[in-house]
PLY file of the C-alpha trace (Angstrom):
ply
format ascii 1.0
element vertex 436
property float x
property float y
property float z
element edge 435
property int vertex1
property int vertex2
end_header
-216.15 14.62 275.14
-214.38 15.42 278.67
-213.57 11.82 278.97
-212.08 10.73 275.51
-209.57 14.31 276.17
-209.24 13.37 279.32
-207.59 9.50 277.74
-205.37 11.59 274.77
-203.68 12.97 278.05
-203.52 10.13 280.05
-201.80 8.15 276.55
-199.83 10.88 275.65
-198.51 11.31 279.32
-197.85 7.94 279.75
-196.37 7.79 276.66
-193.49 10.45 277.20
-192.85 8.97 279.76
-191.59 5.58 277.97
-189.90 7.98 275.44
-187.91 9.43 278.85
-187.60 6.26 280.40
-185.96 4.69 276.61
-183.64 7.98 276.54
-182.86 7.26 280.23
-181.58 3.52 278.89
-179.95 4.55 275.81
-177.68 6.82 277.58
-176.89 4.48 280.40
-175.72 1.90 277.41
-173.67 4.67 275.90
-171.69 5.08 279.26
-171.38 1.32 279.47
-170.01 0.78 276.50
-167.68 4.14 275.96
-166.63 2.28 280.11
-165.42 -0.60 278.29
-163.60 0.81 275.64
-161.73 3.22 278.41
-160.86 0.16 280.13
-159.44 -1.76 277.32
-162.45 -4.03 276.57
-162.85 -3.75 272.85
-164.39 -6.52 272.31
-166.85 -6.36 275.02
-167.47 -3.73 273.70
-168.61 -4.11 270.09
-170.74 -6.52 271.04
-172.79 -4.35 273.64
-172.86 -1.57 270.77
-174.38 -3.87 268.38
-176.85 -5.46 270.24
-178.18 -2.52 271.58
-178.00 -0.83 268.44
-175.64 2.45 270.13
-175.14 5.22 267.69
-173.36 6.88 266.66
-170.47 5.11 267.68
-168.85 6.39 270.74
-165.73 7.32 272.02
-163.35 5.99 275.19
-164.36 7.64 278.56
-164.73 7.06 281.98
-168.03 9.29 282.59
-169.09 5.92 284.21
-166.79 5.61 286.13
-167.87 9.11 287.79
-169.94 8.86 287.93
-170.69 5.94 289.99
-168.34 7.52 293.13
-170.51 10.05 292.92
-173.23 7.95 293.49
-171.77 5.81 295.85
-170.84 8.61 298.24
-174.06 10.42 298.28
-175.63 7.33 298.71
-173.76 6.77 302.03
-174.00 10.41 302.80
-177.80 10.30 302.49
-178.11 7.58 305.44
-176.44 9.90 307.78
-178.19 13.24 306.56
-181.45 14.05 306.16
-181.46 16.77 303.82
-179.95 14.83 301.43
-182.32 11.54 301.67
-184.25 12.86 298.46
-181.12 11.83 296.46
-180.96 8.28 296.55
-184.99 7.60 297.28
-184.22 4.19 298.82
-184.60 2.44 301.87
-181.01 0.66 302.40
-180.73 -2.55 303.64
-182.91 -5.47 303.61
-187.12 -5.18 304.58
-187.86 -3.99 300.45
-186.81 -5.19 297.27
-185.14 -3.24 294.66
-182.93 -3.74 292.38
-181.76 -0.66 291.61
-179.45 -0.61 294.07
-177.36 -3.70 295.82
-177.84 -4.43 299.43
-174.69 -4.30 301.52
-177.60 -6.62 303.95
-176.99 -10.01 304.33
-180.53 -11.98 304.59
-180.99 -12.59 307.52
-185.04 -14.14 306.52
-184.52 -17.85 306.71
-186.41 -19.36 303.23
-188.93 -21.96 303.51
-188.40 -24.99 304.26
-186.47 -24.00 307.30
-189.99 -23.31 308.20
-191.94 -25.83 310.61
-195.76 -26.83 310.97
-197.32 -25.86 314.56
-200.59 -25.68 313.40
-203.04 -27.88 311.41
-206.90 -27.58 310.89
-209.43 -28.86 308.89
-212.79 -27.18 307.09
-215.49 -30.07 305.79
-214.66 -29.44 301.82
-211.18 -28.93 300.02
-209.87 -25.28 301.96
-209.25 -22.33 298.85
-208.55 -19.54 300.54
-206.46 -17.63 303.40
-205.30 -14.36 304.36
-203.32 -12.62 307.02
-204.48 -8.99 308.31
-202.02 -6.26 307.36
-200.92 -6.43 311.24
-199.92 -9.67 310.39
-201.57 -10.98 313.71
-204.27 -12.80 312.59
-205.10 -14.89 309.72
-208.21 -15.96 307.44
-209.19 -19.57 305.57
-212.02 -20.33 303.97
-213.48 -23.11 301.97
-215.34 -25.15 299.80
-217.90 -25.87 302.91
-218.90 -22.54 302.86
-217.18 -21.36 306.45
-214.45 -18.52 307.24
-211.84 -19.45 309.99
-210.30 -16.79 311.74
-206.95 -17.25 313.56
-205.37 -15.67 316.60
-201.52 -16.10 314.67
-199.73 -15.70 317.80
-201.49 -19.28 319.09
-200.79 -20.98 316.18
-197.12 -19.78 315.98
-197.02 -21.52 320.23
-196.49 -25.21 320.23
-199.38 -24.80 323.09
-201.49 -24.20 320.00
-201.80 -28.34 319.49
-202.96 -29.17 323.18
-207.04 -28.71 323.73
-206.77 -26.39 325.95
-209.25 -23.78 325.09
-207.98 -20.52 325.57
-205.10 -21.56 323.35
-207.24 -22.71 320.44
-205.39 -20.88 317.78
-209.63 -20.07 315.74
-211.63 -17.30 317.46
-214.58 -16.81 315.17
-216.38 -19.34 311.97
-218.22 -17.50 310.43
-220.83 -18.40 307.98
-223.29 -16.67 305.78
-222.46 -17.74 302.13
-224.50 -20.65 299.97
-221.89 -21.57 298.04
-217.90 -21.77 298.10
-216.22 -18.79 299.73
-212.91 -18.03 297.13
-211.46 -14.56 297.64
-210.88 -12.95 300.99
-208.87 -9.48 302.50
-208.72 -8.02 305.86
-210.45 -4.40 306.44
-206.76 -2.17 306.81
-207.87 -0.23 309.82
-210.97 -1.92 311.09
-212.22 -5.61 312.32
-214.06 -5.92 309.20
-212.97 -8.99 307.03
-214.63 -9.38 303.33
-215.56 -12.82 301.41
-216.06 -13.39 297.96
-218.26 -16.45 297.18
-219.14 -18.77 294.23
-222.69 -17.66 294.82
-221.93 -14.22 293.69
-222.14 -12.42 296.66
-219.62 -10.15 298.65
-220.29 -10.37 302.46
-218.93 -7.42 304.94
-217.91 -8.87 308.50
-217.34 -7.38 311.98
-215.32 -10.11 313.64
-214.77 -8.21 316.65
-218.25 -9.55 318.04
-218.36 -12.90 318.99
-221.44 -13.63 318.32
-222.23 -12.16 314.87
-221.81 -15.42 312.71
-223.73 -13.53 309.47
-222.41 -10.42 307.41
-223.91 -6.82 307.98
-222.96 -6.02 304.67
-223.69 -7.68 301.46
-223.42 -6.87 297.81
-224.76 -8.98 295.25
-221.98 -9.70 291.56
-223.41 -10.71 288.65
-220.87 -13.15 288.73
-219.19 -15.69 290.60
-216.76 -14.13 292.67
-212.71 -15.06 291.55
-211.13 -11.93 293.68
-210.95 -8.35 296.25
-208.83 -6.22 297.21
-209.41 -3.21 299.65
-207.58 0.26 299.74
-205.47 0.57 301.73
-207.83 3.03 303.00
-209.82 1.00 303.44
-212.81 3.34 301.52
-213.11 1.35 298.38
-212.85 -2.59 297.27
-212.31 -4.08 294.17
-213.86 -6.86 292.93
-213.01 -9.69 290.56
-215.88 -11.90 289.10
-215.77 -13.94 286.33
-217.39 -11.46 284.36
-214.57 -9.83 282.70
-214.94 -6.56 284.00
-213.59 -5.11 286.95
-215.55 -3.61 290.04
-214.88 -0.82 291.93
-216.69 -0.98 295.08
-216.98 2.52 297.82
-217.46 0.28 300.79
-219.04 2.79 302.41
-222.19 3.56 300.11
-221.45 0.74 298.54
-221.57 2.79 295.13
-220.31 0.60 292.34
-217.70 2.15 289.42
-216.32 0.43 286.31
-213.65 2.38 283.81
-215.28 4.64 281.50
-213.74 2.48 278.67
-214.69 -0.87 278.04
-211.24 -1.71 275.75
-209.53 -1.07 279.42
-211.16 -4.12 280.72
-210.15 -8.06 280.63
-211.90 -10.51 277.97
-212.47 -13.09 280.74
-212.57 -13.81 284.03
-210.62 -12.24 286.47
-208.39 -14.10 288.61
-207.03 -11.83 290.77
-206.82 -8.27 291.57
-203.60 -6.23 294.51
-203.33 -2.81 295.24
-200.22 -0.90 295.41
-199.19 -0.16 299.74
-199.69 3.83 298.61
-203.25 3.06 296.69
-202.10 5.20 293.42
-201.95 1.38 291.18
-203.30 -1.52 291.43
-203.08 -4.74 288.94
-205.30 -7.42 287.67
-204.46 -10.75 286.07
-207.25 -12.64 284.58
-207.91 -16.02 282.15
-207.26 -13.91 279.09
-203.83 -14.57 279.34
-203.23 -10.73 280.73
-201.82 -8.54 283.56
-202.99 -4.80 283.64
-201.81 -2.09 285.67
-204.49 0.53 286.52
-204.33 4.33 288.16
-206.04 3.89 291.80
-207.15 7.58 290.90
-209.49 7.71 288.27
-209.32 4.13 287.66
-208.15 3.16 284.31
-205.97 0.87 283.19
-202.37 2.73 281.97
-200.75 -0.66 280.64
-201.26 -4.15 279.71
-199.00 -7.10 279.61
-200.35 -9.04 276.88
-199.27 -12.81 276.52
-197.63 -12.82 280.17
-197.52 -16.27 280.66
-196.84 -17.69 277.85
-200.21 -17.20 276.45
-202.07 -19.29 279.68
-203.93 -18.09 282.05
-201.87 -15.33 284.60
-202.86 -16.54 288.18
-201.62 -14.50 290.50
-200.81 -11.21 290.51
-199.17 -8.78 293.91
-197.00 -5.76 293.80
-193.52 -5.40 295.75
-193.91 -2.85 298.38
-192.26 -0.12 296.97
-194.49 -0.65 293.50
-191.47 -0.56 291.67
-192.34 -3.86 290.75
-195.14 -6.72 290.14
-194.73 -10.71 290.99
-197.17 -12.58 288.65
-197.80 -15.85 288.42
-199.78 -18.45 285.64
-200.25 -21.68 283.95
-197.36 -21.80 282.71
-195.69 -23.21 285.90
-193.61 -20.13 286.11
-193.70 -17.18 288.70
-192.13 -13.80 286.50
-190.96 -10.33 288.76
-192.15 -7.29 286.06
-190.57 -3.91 286.17
-193.12 -1.88 285.84
-190.90 1.50 284.80
-190.19 -0.61 281.32
-192.51 -3.05 281.40
-189.47 -5.82 280.95
-189.55 -9.38 282.58
-186.44 -8.84 285.45
-186.54 -12.25 286.69
-188.02 -15.66 285.72
-188.75 -18.17 288.99
-188.33 -21.81 287.18
-189.55 -24.97 289.15
-187.38 -28.34 288.18
-189.68 -29.95 286.86
-190.87 -27.61 283.95
-194.23 -27.04 282.04
-197.72 -25.91 282.01
-200.12 -27.24 285.22
-203.51 -27.98 285.31
-204.27 -25.51 288.15
-204.07 -21.61 289.53
-200.97 -20.92 290.71
-200.20 -18.22 293.24
-196.74 -16.93 294.08
-195.66 -14.86 297.02
-192.89 -12.82 298.46
-191.85 -13.46 302.34
-192.56 -10.68 304.71
-189.08 -9.41 303.70
-189.72 -9.37 299.93
-186.20 -11.72 299.90
-187.64 -14.89 298.80
-190.18 -15.35 295.97
-192.57 -18.28 297.15
-195.03 -20.82 295.00
-196.99 -24.16 295.21
-195.72 -27.24 293.05
-197.92 -29.90 293.28
-196.77 -32.05 289.76
-195.83 -34.42 291.96
-196.57 -37.11 294.73
-195.20 -34.78 297.55
-196.65 -31.31 297.23
-194.14 -28.52 298.02
-193.36 -24.96 298.23
-190.40 -23.86 296.44
-188.15 -21.25 297.02
-185.90 -18.81 294.79
-183.99 -15.75 296.64
-185.56 -12.98 295.05
-182.85 -10.38 293.36
-181.20 -13.70 291.96
-183.67 -16.42 291.47
-181.33 -18.94 293.25
-183.72 -21.66 293.82
-183.36 -23.29 297.58
-183.79 -26.64 299.05
-188.61 -26.86 298.87
-190.47 -27.03 302.32
-192.41 -29.81 302.02
-195.80 -29.49 302.78
-197.19 -32.61 304.20
-200.93 -32.25 302.23
-202.29 -35.07 300.07
-204.18 -32.74 297.88
-203.27 -29.66 295.39
-202.37 -26.37 297.05
-205.12 -23.78 296.12
-203.51 -21.47 298.33
-200.36 -20.00 299.96
-200.22 -17.32 301.51
-197.34 -15.41 304.03
-197.45 -12.91 306.50
-196.65 -9.39 306.35
-194.51 -9.05 308.76
-192.93 -12.15 310.64
-191.91 -15.59 308.79
-194.97 -17.43 309.07
-197.02 -19.04 305.99
-200.41 -20.62 304.97
-200.91 -23.03 302.56
-205.16 -24.80 301.70
-205.68 -27.29 300.01
-207.85 -29.95 298.44
-207.25 -32.42 301.05
-209.68 -30.13 303.41
-206.67 -29.31 305.29
-204.95 -25.46 306.69
-201.07 -26.42 307.44
-199.74 -23.11 309.63
-195.98 -23.21 308.96
-193.70 -21.36 311.13
-189.71 -20.57 312.12
-189.09 -19.33 315.93
-185.95 -18.04 315.89
-183.39 -19.20 317.72
0 1
1 2
2 3
3 4
4 5
5 6
6 7
7 8
8 9
9 10
10 11
11 12
12 13
13 14
14 15
15 16
16 17
17 18
18 19
19 20
20 21
21 22
22 23
23 24
24 25
25 26
26 27
27 28
28 29
29 30
30 31
31 32
32 33
33 34
34 35
35 36
36 37
37 38
38 39
39 40
40 41
41 42
42 43
43 44
44 45
45 46
46 47
47 48
48 49
49 50
50 51
51 52
52 53
53 54
54 55
55 56
56 57
57 58
58 59
59 60
60 61
61 62
62 63
63 64
64 65
65 66
66 67
67 68
68 69
69 70
70 71
71 72
72 73
73 74
74 75
75 76
76 77
77 78
78 79
79 80
80 81
81 82
82 83
83 84
84 85
85 86
86 87
87 88
88 89
89 90
90 91
91 92
92 93
93 94
94 95
95 96
96 97
97 98
98 99
99 100
100 101
101 102
102 103
103 104
104 105
105 106
106 107
107 108
108 109
109 110
110 111
111 112
112 113
113 114
114 115
115 116
116 117
117 118
118 119
119 120
120 121
121 122
122 123
123 124
124 125
125 126
126 127
127 128
128 129
129 130
130 131
131 132
132 133
133 134
134 135
135 136
136 137
137 138
138 139
139 140
140 141
141 142
142 143
143 144
144 145
145 146
146 147
147 148
148 149
149 150
150 151
151 152
152 153
153 154
154 155
155 156
156 157
157 158
158 159
159 160
160 161
161 162
162 163
163 164
164 165
165 166
166 167
167 168
168 169
169 170
170 171
171 172
172 173
173 174
174 175
175 176
176 177
177 178
178 179
179 180
180 181
181 182
182 183
183 184
184 185
185 186
186 187
187 188
188 189
189 190
190 191
191 192
192 193
193 194
194 195
195 196
196 197
197 198
198 199
199 200
200 201
201 202
202 203
203 204
204 205
205 206
206 207
207 208
208 209
209 210
210 211
211 212
212 213
213 214
214 215
215 216
216 217
217 218
218 219
219 220
220 221
221 222
222 223
223 224
224 225
225 226
226 227
227 228
228 229
229 230
230 231
231 232
232 233
233 234
234 235
235 236
236 237
237 238
238 239
239 240
240 241
241 242
242 243
243 244
244 245
245 246
246 247
247 248
248 249
249 250
250 251
251 252
252 253
253 254
254 255
255 256
256 257
257 258
258 259
259 260
260 261
261 262
262 263
263 264
264 265
265 266
266 267
267 268
268 269
269 270
270 271
271 272
272 273
273 274
274 275
275 276
276 277
277 278
278 279
279 280
280 281
281 282
282 283
283 284
284 285
285 286
286 287
287 288
288 289
289 290
290 291
291 292
292 293
293 294
294 295
295 296
296 297
297 298
298 299
299 300
300 301
301 302
302 303
303 304
304 305
305 306
306 307
307 308
308 309
309 310
310 311
311 312
312 313
313 314
314 315
315 316
316 317
317 318
318 319
319 320
320 321
321 322
322 323
323 324
324 325
325 326
326 327
327 328
328 329
329 330
330 331
331 332
332 333
333 334
334 335
335 336
336 337
337 338
338 339
339 340
340 341
341 342
342 343
343 344
344 345
345 346
346 347
347 348
348 349
349 350
350 351
351 352
352 353
353 354
354 355
355 356
356 357
357 358
358 359
359 360
360 361
361 362
362 363
363 364
364 365
365 366
366 367
367 368
368 369
369 370
370 371
371 372
372 373
373 374
374 375
375 376
376 377
377 378
378 379
379 380
380 381
381 382
382 383
383 384
384 385
385 386
386 387
387 388
388 389
389 390
390 391
391 392
392 393
393 394
394 395
395 396
396 397
397 398
398 399
399 400
400 401
401 402
402 403
403 404
404 405
405 406
406 407
407 408
408 409
409 410
410 411
411 412
412 413
413 414
414 415
415 416
416 417
417 418
418 419
419 420
420 421
421 422
422 423
423 424
424 425
425 426
426 427
427 428
428 429
429 430
430 431
431 432
432 433
433 434
434 435
């Protein structure tokens, strides 16, 4: 059948890409061994050759050094010559994580512990989830009390927001239309709409541009409890994960539902997290089955599966880097991991000082410049936000959240040094670093 032929073609293409990447790696390792021998580091060359099984034996050569000089020269010329930009397809400086290149810019973004609370609000039940709009101007939180609050970020950043003047109150909308706890939120990327998923098995769409609108204008009834959702960057489609293992793709305008044509693509347990890349070409999912899957955004087919991504524990959260070269995941093993998609390898592991499994779903996020990885740690009496440098895994002092219950959600602004924590203690805390 045509679907079987398409699957075979997809598998063959992925296999060819994988073989090409492996061949490039083998060439690189041989060049490193040759350069080490050329520079007189025979013991190091022999050790590396043994580890990577370099065969046949390599002769001393300075070719790697020559290629590095050419690459550095081309990199410098590409920064000033638009015609050469395609030769060095990356952005120099900070603002995007790319481990293939050394950044020549210092980190100016503040680590987590340098943020301070500028606004606190409460729900009537445990606060479960939060989200920022794509432009960073709005934030939303939701609770076990079935309510959704939409807040103005500029007002939360301002100290005057702590006052009682109505004009400065950060909460601009409160929405009630779910029958049970709201556990998933995402802002539409282009219009004033927010989508929510709930334990009442409903996905609802709210138009928050209308002050009087408290109810959803569109509803998707699901067959199981909704756990996560993510808008396509165009806003025309939305992925929905539930306690059922089958991932769903909806046309936002017609509400038509699509699933992968091959049941083998699906997880074998609850889908805990889903996230589109910025260009919408791929998306990633995590599950309690311990696996993480990468999907083709056009065919809706799984193209790679990372089994036991967190040592057989639940995969709690997954998120792409801006350039979609990496996925940041977290799990019930208590760690966060940075994965390179081109090779399928874990590059960095961000481990809390107090290691070991945790009884709650962890959430790991990048800061707005992708210089840091942040993750909540609630194993002790103090509920902390841990922080590591994304490139090196260097730990920084933690941010003491001030919560008295487990942090259920951690979200960082896409545009500013600001983050939100939601807790079982019913409180929402907004942290911001004010530029000096």
